N, C-alpha and C positions, 0 to 999 in steps of 0.2 A: 670740868671736876665732877661731877658726879657724875655725869658716865660715865669716863675712866673706870674713879670707882665705883659702878656699878658692875662696868664689865670684871673686875677686877678680884669683885665677888663673884662671880657670876664663873669666872676662872677656877675658882680656893674650891669654889664646893660640887666643877664639872674634875677636879683633880682629886676631893676625898670619895667620889662617890666613883673613881676609874683603879683607886686601892686599894676601896670598898669588895669590889668584884673581884680585886688581885688572889687579891690573901682572906677568902673567907672564915669566917670563927668557922673552930674545929665544931664538932656534932658533942654531944654527949652524951654514954649510952653504954652499952656494951655491947656485947655477943657471943650464945657462947657456945662455943665448941663443943661436937665429941669427933671424935678423929683417931684412926691408929695410933699406937703413940711409935715417937722416931720417924714422923711422915711431911712434919709441917719445922722447917726454924724454927727460929727464937726471934732469926733478925729479920723473916720474910712478921711476925709478927709482934715483933717492936716498931719497924715500919710503916703497918696500917698504923698501928694508933699514935702513930706520932704524926702524921700525916693526918687522919680525920678526930683526935680524942677518941675513941671506941677504945675499951678495954675486951681486950681477949679474954675469957675465962677458958683454958683450950683444955677438956677432960680425954684421954683415952680410955681404949677396949685395947682386947687383943686377937680379938676374933669376930666378923661378921654375922656370926648367931649372938654373940653375945649381947652384941650392940641394939642388935634386933631385942630380945630376948628385958633389954634396962627403955628401951622407948615400948613398945609395946606391954612394960605392963604399968606408968605413966605416970611412973613415980617422979621422974624431973622434965623439963620444958628445957631443949637444947635450939637455937636458932639456927645453924646447918651441923650436917651433918655428912660422913667420908665413905659408905656403906660399898662393896663392894657389887659384882656386875649382879651380880642374880640376888644378892639380898632389897637389892634396887626393884628390881622386876617384881616384890615380894610387895614387897611395900606399896608397886605403883595397883600392884590387882588390889590393894586393901585398901586401895584411897586413904596411904598416912604421906604421904609429899603433897607439896603446893604447884602447881607450876612455876618457871621460871619463866619470868617477866624478860624475855630477850633482847627486848627493846632497852634494856636499864644495861645489857652487860657492855658497853663501848667496841670491847676487845673482845667479844665470840668471835670475833675472821680469823680470829688468830689458829685460833682449831683446825685440826690437818682432818680432811672428808676420812679419811679412817678409821675414824674411829666415832663420829657419829651414825644415830640412826641403825644402831647393833641390839640383835637382838629383845637385852633389858629393857631398850627406851625408843622402840624403833619409830616415833613420829618425835622424838628426842626434846619431848615435852618438862618431862622432870629431873633430867639431870644434866652438869657436869660435865668429861671425863676432865680426870686430878692429873694422876700417873697410871703409867699402862707395864705391866711387866710379867713376866715369865715364872715357874716353877720348878729348879731347875736343880745338878749336884757338883756340888764345890768341893772339890779332891785338890789335898794338900801333897803338891806330886813328888817333894820333896823325903817325904812320906812312905805315901805310893807308887807306889813303882808300876801294879798288870795297871792296866788300863780300866777304865772303868765309862764304861758305855753307856749302864741302862740301873734300873731297878734292881735286875738283877748282880748286876757288877757293884752294887753299891751296899747291897744286903745280906755280902757272900758270910757264911762263917770266918773266910780270917779276920774283917772289919769286924765283929764283938768285938762289943766296951768303947773304940772309936766311932762313933756316929750322931752326931746330932740332927733331930728336924726337928718340925715344924710343929707347934701344938696345935695344929687344925688337923680334930679329926674326917673332916669330908679332903678337904688332901693328903691325906695319909690310906685310907680310900680309893680315894681315883686312884694309884700309883700304886695299887695291888688293882683293881680291874682293867689297867692295864696290861698286866702282866699278863690275862686274864685273856686278853680279847677283846673287853667288852667295853661299850661304850661309857664312857666319863661320865654321865648322865644315867643309868640305869642304874639304881639301885633297887629294885627291884627287890622279894624276896626270895631271889633261888639267887641271885649275882651280891648281895647281905652274905648268903652261907656258903657262899661257892670264899670269900672272901678275907670272912673269919679265917681259916689257918693256915693262911701266906698269912698276913698281918702277927698270929701268931708268933713266927716263927721271928719275926721284924723286929718286934716291941722285944724280947730276947733278945737281941745286942743292940739294941742303941740304946745310947748312953743318958743322953738329956737329951727330951722335949718341951722347946724355949723358942717362940713364935716371935717374944721383942723382938728380941736382938740372937740372933740365933751362932754370929757369927764372932762372938767375947769366944768363945769358947774354939774356935776354931783357932782365930789371931792366940789366943793364949795357948796353943800347944796342948787342949782337952785333951780334944779331939784331933782327927786328922780328915773324915770326910764329913757329907751332910748333904739332906734334902733343904733347900733356904726358900727362901724369895730372891728374885732376881736381883732386888736392888740393894741388898748384905752381900748377893755373889758379885756386886759390883767393887764397893764400896773393898770389898778383903781384894781385888786384886787389885785396885787403884794404892795399897798399902803395899801388895806382892803377889806380882809374879809369876809365883810358882804356886797362889788359889786358880785353880782351873774352872773355868767353868762346864758342866754338859747339860747339853736338854735331852732328857732320855729317849732312847730308839726307841723304847714302847710305846713310850707317847709324852708329849709335848701340853702341861696347860695355858693359856694364857690369860691375867685379867688382868681387871677392867677398874679404878679405882675413881672414884665420881663423888659427885661436888649435889649436897638434892638439900630440901629442903622438906619439914617438917610438918604436918597439920599444924601442933603445938606452937610453933614459936611463935615468941611475941614479937622479933627484932627483927621484923621480915625484911626491911629497909633495907638495914646494916649487912644482912646475907648477903641481899643483892653487891652490895661495897666493896664487900671483901673478898667477893667471886671473881670482878672485870678485877680489881684490885692486881687479882694470883695471877690473872689473864693475860696481867703486862708483860711482852716479851721482857725484861730484864729484872723481874721480879718471879716471872718464871723458871728461870735461868739458875734464881738462888736454889728454886727448890732443889732442880738438878745439884746444881755442884755440893749439896749437903749429902741427898737421898736420888742418890743415881738409875734411876729408873729409865725407861720409856718413854720421854715426857713427846705428850700429840697437843702437847705452843709446837707448833714450824715456825712461828716468829721466829723464837726462845731458844729453837733450835741452833739457829742460824746464829744465836750469840754461843756454841758454848763449841769450844777450842777440835782441836782433832782429836785432841787422846779422850775426849770424852768420849763422841763418836767412834773412838776406833774397841771401846769398854764393851766386851764380847757380852757380859751381861745385861747390862743397860742397850746395846743392837745387837742382839745376836744372828747370824746370817744360817735361817731358816730354811730348804727345800720343800714343807711342810703345810699343810696350814696347822698352824695352832688349834688346839681346843679352845673353845668359853664354859665357863656354868652357866647351869641353867636355872631356877631357880624349879625346885624338887618338890615342896609342897610343905609341912610342918610333921606330918604322918614320918616320913620318911628320912623328915635332920632328925625326928627321935630319937627311930634306929640303930642311926649312923653314930651317933654319940653317947649310943646307953650299947651299942658293941661296943664301941675306939676307949672307954670306961673303967667296962668290965676287960678290955685285955691288958690295959695298961694297970689293974688293979693286980690282977695276974702273975703278972713276969716275974 
């Protein structure tokens, strides 16, 4: 009898141990996320908190420059940020990011190789791709009947007062550079002087500057054309096929938005947990469902519908190499910002 009782107790102990292993206690703590607005689905944040017990504090910005300025000011501590490629390059140069501990990312292998080892992080030490996209032109084809193939068509005088553009100085200055046949990363004083009259003319024809949600003015019918993020254009196309997306004939920019951990982060372990969580195919698909940019997660793409993959703004068919931004340095960035501010005030 004693032997039988002993065996039963051993069995109960083993069962308890197994149960504890299968359902680990949730962590306490938080994750301070600093990211683009309208870019991380609430369902993803809620799912992460439900699974881990970690509360996510989500603060947003409207441009990479705004994000970098706030980080450099040092007033707030963030655990995870979402910089665009050229801002990440600057942060790596200035030792503002900690290396990613790839051994903690069990889902890292889901990433497509064409989005790894890019110029902003050639050794892929400090960043993880989040989403990829393009900047292009949206046309409401029910209200605009003439072809719009590039910047010259978009900013034609006949469209004055009917245009929304990104409130992003570098994107706008880049568009002007393209029309002049210049390299998108060459913001010499000579090139800045050349783009000034181009932008001055364009700005007088712009109705609205909006980086957060340029699709809203198009959906509401307040404007008929826009220079917008590809993901915004994809949502418009999903809503109504009358919204056509065009990669400008003069040149097109591809951006890679990333995840990185700042040097001042307090919750580095939680940041790695969140990165690995969103690299899961089913979670990454949720991001594509709400914000249909180009998903760099190959396993997640296999879960997308045929209609999602056919969206011309999410997965544009291109027969040319798309350009990416490089870090320009603080001096050039400040000159662009000053130029754009002056021109907006003067219009």
